[in-house]
C-alpha positions as CSV (number, residue, x, y, z in Angstrom):
1,M,-151.4,23.9,-24.7
2,D,-153.1,21.0,-26.6
3,S,-156.9,21.2,-26.0
4,S,-157.0,17.5,-25.0
5,T,-154.9,18.3,-22.0
6,S,-157.0,21.1,-20.8
7,A,-160.4,19.6,-21.3
8,P,-162.2,18.3,-18.1
9,P,-162.1,14.6,-17.7
10,T,-165.1,12.6,-18.6
11,S,-166.9,10.6,-15.9
12,S,-165.5,7.3,-17.4
13,A,-162.0,8.8,-17.4
14,F,-162.4,9.8,-13.8
15,A,-163.6,6.4,-12.8
16,L,-160.7,4.7,-14.6
17,N,-158.2,7.0,-12.8
18,A,-159.8,6.9,-9.3
19,L,-157.5,5.7,-6.5
20,S,-160.5,4.2,-4.6
21,P,-162.7,1.6,-6.3
22,L,-165.6,3.3,-4.5
23,D,-165.1,6.2,-6.9
24,G,-164.1,3.9,-9.8
25,R,-165.2,0.3,-10.3
26,Y,-168.0,0.4,-7.7
27,A,-169.0,4.1,-8.1
28,S,-172.6,3.4,-9.2
29,R,-173.1,1.0,-6.3
30,V,-172.5,3.7,-3.7
31,D,-174.3,6.6,-5.3
32,R,-176.9,6.6,-2.5
33,L,-174.2,7.5,0.0
34,R,-172.6,10.4,-1.9
35,P,-175.2,13.1,-1.0
36,L,-174.8,12.1,2.6
37,L,-171.1,11.4,3.2
38,S,-169.2,13.2,0.5
39,E,-167.4,16.6,1.0
40,A,-170.4,18.3,-0.7
41,G,-172.7,16.4,1.6
42,F,-170.8,17.5,4.6
43,M,-171.0,21.1,3.5
44,R,-174.8,20.8,2.9
45,H,-175.3,19.5,6.4
46,R,-173.1,22.3,7.9
47,V,-175.3,24.8,6.1
48,Q,-178.4,23.1,7.5
49,V,-177.0,23.3,11.1
50,E,-175.9,26.9,10.8
51,V,-179.3,27.9,9.5
52,A,-181.1,25.9,12.2
53,W,-179.0,27.6,14.9
54,L,-179.6,31.1,13.4
55,V,-183.4,30.6,13.1
56,A,-183.5,29.4,16.7
57,L,-181.6,32.4,17.9
58,A,-184.0,34.7,16.0
59,S,-186.8,33.1,17.9
60,A,-185.2,33.4,21.3
61,G,-186.3,36.9,22.1
62,F,-183.0,38.8,21.9
63,A,-183.5,42.5,21.3
64,E,-180.6,42.6,18.8
65,L,-182.0,39.8,16.7
66,P,-185.8,40.1,16.0
67,S,-187.7,37.0,14.9
68,F,-187.6,36.3,11.2
69,T,-190.6,36.9,9.0
70,S,-192.1,33.9,7.2
71,V,-190.5,35.3,4.0
72,A,-187.1,35.1,5.5
73,R,-187.7,31.7,7.0
74,D,-188.9,30.3,3.7
75,W,-185.9,31.7,1.9
76,L,-183.5,30.1,4.4
77,A,-185.3,26.8,4.1
78,E,-185.0,26.9,0.3
79,L,-181.3,27.8,0.7
80,V,-180.8,24.5,2.5
81,A,-183.1,22.4,0.3
82,R,-181.5,23.7,-2.9
83,F,-177.9,23.5,-1.9
84,D,-176.1,21.9,-4.9
85,E,-172.6,21.3,-6.3
86,R,-172.1,24.9,-7.4
87,D,-172.7,26.0,-3.8
88,A,-170.2,23.4,-2.6
89,E,-167.6,24.6,-5.1
90,R,-168.1,28.2,-4.0
91,I,-167.5,27.2,-0.4
92,K,-164.4,25.3,-1.4
93,A,-163.1,28.4,-3.2
94,I,-163.6,30.5,-0.1
95,E,-161.9,27.8,2.0
96,A,-158.9,28.1,-0.4
97,V,-158.5,31.7,1.0
98,T,-159.5,31.1,4.7
99,N,-157.9,27.7,5.0
100,H,-160.8,27.0,7.4
101,D,-163.7,24.9,6.2
102,V,-166.4,25.9,8.7
103,K,-165.5,29.6,8.4
104,A,-165.9,29.2,4.7
105,V,-169.5,28.1,5.2
106,E,-170.1,31.1,7.4
107,Y,-168.7,33.5,4.8
108,W,-170.7,31.7,2.1
109,L,-173.9,32.2,4.0
110,K,-173.2,35.9,4.4
111,E,-172.6,36.1,0.6
112,R,-175.9,34.4,-0.1
113,F,-177.8,36.6,2.4
114,A,-176.9,39.5,0.1
115,T,-178.8,37.8,-2.7
116,A,-182.0,37.4,-0.8
117,P,-185.2,38.9,-2.2
118,A,-185.9,42.5,-1.1
119,A,-188.6,41.4,1.3
120,A,-186.1,39.4,3.4
121,A,-182.8,41.0,2.5
122,R,-182.8,43.7,5.2
123,E,-183.6,41.4,8.2
124,L,-181.1,38.8,6.9
125,A,-178.4,41.4,6.5
126,A,-179.1,42.6,10.1
127,A,-178.8,39.0,11.3
128,S,-175.6,38.2,9.5
129,E,-173.3,38.6,12.5
130,F,-175.4,36.1,14.4
131,I,-174.4,33.4,11.9
132,H,-172.3,30.9,13.9
133,F,-173.0,33.0,17.0
134,A,-171.0,31.7,20.1
135,C,-170.3,28.5,18.2
136,T,-167.0,26.6,17.8
137,S,-166.5,24.8,14.6
138,E,-167.1,21.5,16.3
139,D,-170.6,22.6,17.2
140,I,-171.4,22.6,13.5
141,N,-169.3,19.6,12.6
142,N,-170.4,17.2,15.2
143,T,-174.1,17.9,14.6
144,S,-173.5,17.6,10.8
145,H,-171.8,14.3,11.3
146,G,-174.7,13.1,13.5
147,L,-177.1,14.0,10.7
148,M,-175.0,12.4,8.1
149,F,-174.3,9.1,9.8
150,K,-177.9,8.8,11.0
151,A,-179.2,9.3,7.5
152,A,-176.6,6.8,6.1
153,R,-177.6,4.3,8.7
154,D,-181.4,4.7,8.5
155,D,-181.9,5.5,4.8
156,V,-179.2,3.4,3.1
157,L,-177.3,0.8,5.1
158,L,-180.1,-0.6,7.3
159,P,-182.5,-1.0,4.4
160,A,-179.7,-2.9,2.5
161,L,-179.1,-5.2,5.5
162,R,-182.8,-5.8,6.0
163,I,-183.1,-7.0,2.4
164,V,-180.3,-9.5,3.1
165,H,-182.0,-10.5,6.3
166,A,-185.3,-11.0,4.6
167,R,-183.7,-13.2,1.9
168,L,-182.0,-15.3,4.6
169,I,-185.4,-15.9,6.2
170,E,-186.9,-16.9,2.8
171,L,-184.1,-19.4,2.3
172,A,-184.6,-20.7,5.8
173,H,-188.2,-21.3,5.2
174,A,-187.7,-22.7,1.7
175,H,-185.1,-25.3,2.7
176,A,-186.3,-25.9,6.3
177,G,-186.7,-29.7,5.8
178,V,-183.7,-30.3,3.4
179,A,-181.5,-32.5,5.5
180,M,-177.8,-32.0,5.0
181,M,-174.5,-33.1,6.5
182,S,-173.0,-31.0,9.1
183,R,-169.2,-30.6,9.3
184,T,-167.7,-29.7,12.6
185,H,-163.9,-29.2,12.3
186,G,-164.5,-30.0,8.6
187,Q,-165.5,-33.6,9.4
188,T,-168.8,-35.3,9.1
189,A,-171.1,-34.6,12.0
190,S,-174.7,-34.9,13.1
191,P,-177.0,-33.8,10.3
192,T,-178.9,-30.5,10.2
193,T,-181.0,-28.9,7.5
194,M,-180.0,-26.3,5.0
195,G,-182.9,-24.1,6.2
196,K,-181.7,-24.3,9.8
197,E,-178.2,-23.1,8.7
198,F,-179.8,-20.0,7.1
199,A,-182.0,-19.5,10.1
200,N,-179.0,-19.5,12.4
201,V,-177.5,-16.6,10.4
202,A,-180.8,-14.8,10.1
203,A,-181.2,-14.9,13.9
204,R,-177.7,-13.5,14.4
205,L,-178.2,-10.8,11.9
206,G,-181.5,-9.9,13.3
207,R,-179.9,-9.2,16.7
208,A,-177.2,-7.3,15.0
209,L,-179.7,-5.1,13.2
210,S,-181.4,-4.3,16.5
211,R,-178.1,-3.2,18.0
212,I,-177.4,-0.9,15.1
213,E,-180.9,0.6,15.3
214,R,-180.6,1.3,19.0
215,V,-177.5,3.4,18.9
216,E,-178.4,7.0,20.0
217,V,-176.9,9.7,17.8
218,L,-175.5,12.3,20.2
219,A,-174.6,15.9,19.5
220,K,-173.5,19.0,21.3
221,M,-173.9,22.8,20.8
222,N,-172.0,24.2,23.8
223,G,-169.1,26.2,22.6
224,A,-165.3,26.1,22.6
225,V,-164.7,23.7,25.5
226,G,-168.3,22.6,26.3
227,N,-169.2,25.1,29.0
228,F,-171.2,27.8,27.1
229,N,-168.5,30.4,27.9
230,A,-169.1,32.7,25.0
231,H,-172.8,32.3,25.3
232,R,-172.9,33.3,29.0
233,I,-170.7,36.4,28.5
234,A,-173.0,37.6,25.7
235,Y,-176.4,36.9,27.4
236,P,-175.7,35.9,31.1
237,D,-179.3,35.3,32.1
238,F,-180.4,33.2,29.1
239,D,-181.0,29.5,29.5
240,W,-178.4,28.4,27.0
241,Q,-178.4,24.7,28.1
242,G,-182.1,24.4,27.5
243,F,-181.9,26.3,24.3
244,A,-179.0,24.2,22.9
245,E,-180.9,21.0,23.9
246,R,-184.0,22.1,22.0
247,V,-182.0,23.0,18.9
248,V,-180.2,19.6,18.9
249,E,-183.3,17.5,19.7
250,D,-186.3,19.3,18.4
251,D,-184.8,21.0,15.4
252,L,-182.2,18.5,14.3
253,G,-183.6,15.2,15.7
254,L,-180.5,14.2,17.5
255,V,-179.8,13.5,21.3
256,F,-178.2,16.3,23.3
257,N,-175.0,15.6,25.1
258,P,-174.3,18.2,27.8
259,Y,-171.0,16.8,29.0
260,T,-168.3,17.4,26.4
261,I,-164.9,19.0,25.7
262,Q,-164.6,21.0,22.5
263,I,-165.6,17.9,20.6
264,E,-168.5,15.6,21.3
265,P,-166.6,12.6,22.6
266,H,-167.6,10.3,19.8
267,D,-168.5,7.3,22.0
268,W,-171.8,6.9,20.2
269,M,-169.9,6.8,16.9
270,A,-167.7,4.0,18.2
271,E,-170.8,2.2,19.3
272,L,-172.3,2.5,15.9
273,F,-169.2,1.4,14.0
274,D,-168.7,-1.5,16.4
275,A,-172.4,-2.5,15.8
276,F,-171.9,-2.4,12.0
277,A,-168.6,-4.4,12.3
278,R,-170.4,-7.1,14.3
279,A,-173.1,-7.4,11.6
280,N,-170.3,-7.5,9.0
281,A,-168.6,-10.3,10.8
282,I,-171.8,-12.3,10.7
283,L,-172.1,-11.8,6.9
284,L,-168.5,-12.6,6.4
285,D,-169.0,-15.9,8.2
286,L,-172.0,-16.6,5.9
287,D,-170.0,-15.7,2.8
288,R,-167.4,-18.3,3.7
289,D,-169.9,-21.0,4.6
290,V,-171.9,-20.6,1.4
291,W,-168.6,-20.5,-0.6
292,G,-167.9,-23.9,0.9
293,Y,-171.3,-25.4,0.2
294,I,-170.9,-24.3,-3.4
295,S,-167.6,-26.1,-3.5
296,L,-169.2,-29.2,-2.1
297,G,-171.9,-29.1,-4.8
298,Y,-174.7,-28.4,-2.4
299,F,-175.5,-25.3,-4.4
300,G,-175.2,-24.5,-8.1
301,Q,-175.4,-20.9,-9.3
302,K,-177.7,-19.4,-11.9
303,I,-175.8,-18.7,-15.1
304,K,-176.0,-15.4,-16.8
305,A,-175.5,-15.3,-20.6
306,G,-172.2,-13.9,-21.6
307,E,-170.5,-14.2,-18.3
308,I,-167.1,-16.0,-18.0
309,G,-165.9,-17.8,-14.9
310,S,-162.3,-18.4,-15.9
311,S,-160.1,-17.0,-18.7
312,T,-158.8,-20.5,-19.5
313,M,-161.3,-23.1,-17.9
314,P,-164.6,-22.7,-19.7
315,H,-166.6,-24.9,-17.3
316,K,-166.2,-22.7,-14.2
317,V,-168.9,-20.7,-12.5
318,N,-167.0,-19.1,-9.6
319,P,-168.7,-17.9,-6.4
320,I,-167.4,-14.4,-7.1
321,D,-170.3,-12.6,-5.3
322,F,-169.5,-14.2,-2.0
323,E,-165.8,-13.6,-2.5
324,N,-166.4,-9.9,-3.4
325,S,-168.6,-9.6,-0.3
326,E,-166.0,-11.2,2.0
327,G,-163.2,-9.0,0.7
328,N,-165.2,-5.7,1.0
329,L,-166.5,-6.7,4.5
330,G,-162.9,-7.1,5.5
331,L,-162.0,-3.7,4.2
332,A,-165.0,-2.1,5.9
333,N,-164.2,-3.7,9.2
334,A,-160.6,-2.6,9.2
335,L,-161.7,1.0,8.8
336,L,-164.7,0.7,11.2
337,R,-162.6,-0.8,14.0
338,H,-159.9,1.8,13.6
339,L,-162.6,4.5,13.7
340,S,-164.2,3.0,16.9
341,E,-160.8,2.7,18.6
342,K,-159.4,6.1,17.6
343,L,-162.4,8.5,17.7
344,P,-163.2,8.4,21.5
345,I,-159.6,9.5,22.2
346,S,-158.6,13.2,22.1
347,R,-155.6,15.0,23.6
348,W,-156.9,17.3,26.4
349,Q,-159.9,19.4,25.2
350,R,-159.3,18.5,21.6
351,D,-156.9,17.7,18.8
352,L,-157.5,17.4,15.0
353,T,-156.9,13.7,14.5
354,D,-160.6,13.0,14.7
355,S,-161.3,15.5,11.9
356,T,-159.1,13.8,9.3
357,V,-160.2,10.3,10.4
358,L,-163.9,11.2,10.2
359,R,-163.5,12.0,6.5
360,N,-163.2,8.3,5.9
361,V,-166.5,7.2,7.3
362,G,-167.9,7.3,3.8
363,V,-165.2,4.9,2.7
364,A,-166.1,2.4,5.5
365,F,-169.8,2.6,4.8
366,G,-169.2,2.5,1.1
367,Y,-167.4,-0.9,1.4
368,C,-170.3,-2.1,3.7
369,L,-172.8,-1.2,1.0
370,V,-170.9,-2.9,-1.8
371,A,-170.5,-6.0,0.4
372,Y,-174.2,-6.2,1.3
373,E,-175.3,-6.0,-2.3
374,S,-172.7,-8.6,-3.4
375,C,-173.9,-11.0,-0.7
376,L,-177.5,-10.5,-1.7
377,K,-176.6,-11.0,-5.4
378,G,-174.9,-14.3,-4.5
379,L,-177.8,-15.5,-2.4
380,N,-180.2,-14.8,-5.2
381,K,-178.2,-16.9,-7.6
382,L,-178.1,-20.0,-5.5
383,E,-179.8,-23.2,-6.8
384,L,-180.1,-26.0,-4.3
385,Q,-178.8,-29.4,-5.5
386,P,-180.8,-31.9,-3.4
387,A,-179.4,-35.0,-5.0
388,R,-175.8,-34.1,-4.2
389,I,-176.8,-33.2,-0.6
390,A,-178.7,-36.5,-0.2
391,A,-175.8,-38.5,-1.6
392,D,-173.4,-36.9,0.8
393,L,-175.6,-37.9,3.7
394,D,-176.1,-41.5,2.4
395,D,-172.4,-41.9,2.3
396,A,-171.9,-41.1,6.0
397,W,-173.7,-43.6,8.2
398,E,-171.1,-43.1,10.8
399,V,-173.0,-40.0,11.9
400,L,-175.6,-42.3,13.5
401,A,-173.0,-43.4,16.0
402,E,-174.3,-40.5,18.2
403,P,-177.9,-41.6,18.4
404,V,-177.1,-45.3,18.8
405,Q,-174.7,-44.7,21.8
406,T,-177.2,-42.2,23.3
407,V,-180.0,-44.9,23.3
408,M,-177.5,-47.4,24.7
409,R,-176.7,-45.0,27.6
410,R,-180.4,-44.7,28.3
411,H,-180.8,-48.4,28.7
412,G,-177.7,-49.0,30.7
413,V,-175.5,-50.7,28.1
414,E,-171.9,-50.6,29.3
415,N,-169.3,-48.5,27.5
416,P,-171.6,-47.3,24.7
417,Y,-169.4,-44.4,23.6
418,E,-166.3,-46.6,23.6
419,Q,-168.1,-49.4,21.6
420,L,-169.2,-46.9,18.9
421,K,-165.8,-45.2,18.9
422,A,-164.1,-48.6,18.1
423,L,-166.7,-49.3,15.4
424,T,-166.7,-46.0,13.6
425,R,-163.9,-43.6,14.5
426,G,-161.9,-42.4,11.5
427,T,-163.1,-45.3,9.3
428,G,-166.7,-44.6,8.5
429,I,-169.2,-47.4,8.4
430,T,-171.8,-48.8,6.1
431,R,-175.5,-49.1,6.7
432,E,-175.2,-52.9,6.9
433,A,-172.4,-52.8,9.4
434,L,-174.2,-50.4,11.6
435,H,-177.4,-52.4,11.5
436,A,-175.5,-55.6,12.3
437,F,-174.1,-53.9,15.4
438,V,-177.6,-52.5,16.5
439,A,-179.1,-56.0,16.1
440,T,-176.8,-57.3,18.9
441,L,-177.7,-54.7,21.4
442,A,-179.5,-55.6,24.6
443,I,-182.1,-52.9,24.4
444,P,-185.9,-53.0,24.2
445,T,-187.2,-54.4,20.8
446,E,-189.0,-51.2,20.0
447,E,-185.9,-49.1,20.6
448,R,-183.9,-51.4,18.4
449,E,-186.4,-51.2,15.6
450,R,-186.4,-47.4,15.9
451,L,-182.6,-47.3,15.5
452,L,-182.8,-49.7,12.5
453,A,-185.3,-47.4,10.8
454,L,-183.1,-44.3,11.3
455,T,-181.2,-42.8,8.4
456,P,-178.7,-40.0,8.3
457,A,-181.3,-37.8,6.5
458,G,-183.9,-38.6,9.2
459,Y,-181.6,-37.6,12.1
460,I,-182.2,-33.9,12.2
461,G,-183.8,-33.3,15.6
462,D,-185.8,-30.0,15.6
463,A,-183.9,-28.4,12.8
464,A,-186.8,-28.2,10.4
465,S,-189.3,-26.7,12.9
466,L,-186.6,-24.2,14.1
467,A,-186.0,-23.1,10.5
468,A,-189.7,-22.8,9.8
469,R,-190.2,-20.6,12.8
470,I,-187.6,-18.0,12.1
471,V,-189.0,-14.5,11.5
């Protein structure tokens, strides 16, 4: 065989041949998620849970399992902390024989116990049959998933979203008083400010962040069908419910769920995925709006030397970051919504459809992370074009039909809406024509003067103060 065919692929070759862009084009952008949500990350968390369960059992007072010495405890802690790719590969090799992923972790632990230093080897060898004691695979898997998804949320995704949120607040404050044309139904409408538009999104995203943060991560350690059957037959008088709760909550930092079938019902996962999908929908809305404002010329984009916008049109600077964000948010939400709809459903006490689906959470969260970073990159490249925004406002005096007819209503002028509709609907109006109309109104002189002094840029209500207050 030619040596070129047997040599392992280089990292660049792997990326070029990856089926998913998360392992190819975007690989470096999701590196923070790999230790948490990859197959190796799943194995590491399983090892963590198995060890936590074993150490807790050894402290429970069973005559057959004496408490571990500090030497054994330290060695077990190091086993978890130093778990690496070689360990994951060995577990995978064992799984090739067992055809059972969790059992492979158990057998790997027994192998490693045999390598413990002499001071701990005897007690670990005596404890080896208590690895996975009374557990079903799902006791290990659901707690591992809880640890994985909680860490991905708290350590990677929420920090990325908070940076976007903070940037939106900065833009809201910076542009709080920059009057701009609103467009309801795509048509000219009562003015707002650019800062207020960013503040609107920041407020929505802030609420979405709170919903994501509040999701409780549930887990169970209660056996094959959730009733501690094996536990009770082995040690009938032991408080297994209290013990399992302490392991889940005190040792693993999750929230114990005592009412389950073989699997933890995954309702909390659905809640978490729905919460992320809602935040993603808010950002997708932002992506499309900013894309539109760039198209109108309200924003330019900072130019990076060497970049090309079009292969044939040299002048173009495309809003590619917002387009990338929008596309990846759509992919993320398609997966997140399927996960949230599918995972809480299981045939009778369990089926395996949840297992295969859960392996794709890293994909969903990966697309989230790519989208958040693309959105932030786009926001950081924006350059406000105040002259273009002002010109757009100055060309739309018809938007003052609203304040004029509102003042007319206050002072009892008949048919104010209808008069302004006849004057402005679908045709626009000049400053001079509007002033000529206002000059004829039977309203107090000071009100007439106030309307004559009003400009589209000055008709922004409380927009500036609302934008300045957003935190």
